[in-house]
Steps between C-alpha positions, in 0.01 A plus 500: 500500500809655352603655829491151662840424337662815648651329810676254264644790302592688809733229614664498165536884500659525843793289380551701178840650462521872583765755397781563744444807721727704288353398169203686326184295475471297183122420485296816574121497478274812491142466621365837397525757219700754709756249604527398127604860422777499758639170379482615140710813580759324712537122464694310232275284277633178632408592851129536423319180540136645481315818434122564508299496182445873529868557466453443115196732465633825355203690633593412859864422493779739409743200464259304266750489209769334713258280680386347159783246507513429873314220690139563602325327786143487641638583839333197661639288787560227262714733279716585792549149608594400143743782454650495855608854485764631727325851516146608472400856461144568623251776603543600866141619521316220330675159560487281183257195519796289407688596814188474715461148384860419625494614870836344563645664185842354434588799262681820585235774451546878461169680537476829322304789616265719285684811395341839447807739492829521312702446822316177553594380145863565570485321833331203338745481214787482745305246712451270193855569392630378829272190497607389151867567525503817283519786735756685274251464208231655714715782598597572151137505384403727781782747403369508143151551622611781731694673221199480254264640760745779586467616131123554536382851566316482833316827426397405146125475585497831681206405716279384214232242595519147361252211533577127463150422376446137400224267381171531679602831654753381738735764631846438644568697816763571763739235639558353173789476250299708245434771748879512579580519129266796459672683789847409352422706194314783676149394442207499740290198526142573444400223740714665779341834425153353540592311817453156355667177629762291309225357272160666443249555222418824332196543275531664156310793619757551794794473261360755258441741795854441633649547149859384582791624285605145417355160493719189553380186311630145530231353269492488123326810351257264323159423653498125561215480761268699708777550754705705251212699346540757773856582406409572138196721586489837295449699827873431586640461156677847519708404804869445436599136550804286557530129453649349814509118449370309803799267469727792619284587810317181617818393685776704649822423299749642247206597270420778743766701328338437156170634635660801643685586184175447300301721733770780491500492124124530487505794731750682286313410178175630643673826615663550164167443318316764718787754432482480118354806357184458300535546123343797345267425213643555159 
């Protein structure tokens, strides 16, 4: 019944004032978590008219702290018609139901592709920067990210094998941000070595047999359900681990640098630990 009123709202929206061509948009709405991250990195607070609810979840959103005081929407067609945004950031691969309900969308929409490489992150930051009137801000952010990544030792891992092993035995493979992060610090992805796709499952027995040098962990080390029991099993308790928050890798954005730095630090720490001489008994 609610969608029955959409034609009435559409008439009102098409007559809403829009910024002049040379002015940046003033009412920007994001319809997915990854678009949230781009806006939180580049837009002014008063430009943001709506973010998704996940933007405030620290387990999923690297910009959760800033998002806490910004508008949140349910991303429905009614929300869009009420806000009358002059720019909507959406997912290019999975059109939002709100937009699908408005076939003659009166809003300017910028669909964002899924990114799986750093170069894609850079291109998307500049794309969003252009769209919201802050290309200079995007370029400055990219320059800082490039500089931070340049300081990371690309050979730190020295070919050691790492596994991004998650709840229920899911393993992250090639063609993903995590896979590229591993390569950036000189690690070899266990999933790639085993010929696994971007996402697969590996049993505990297979993980024990593979015995990687490093386990990446995005979950809390606490066992909270059956899905996390596997990660705390004694059979893999001796493997070196690094906490890599999911909020840093679930979307391609500025947090990629934080993930790369954390991973490089973990590799150095593991190497230092292995090189320490054993203490002789007194």
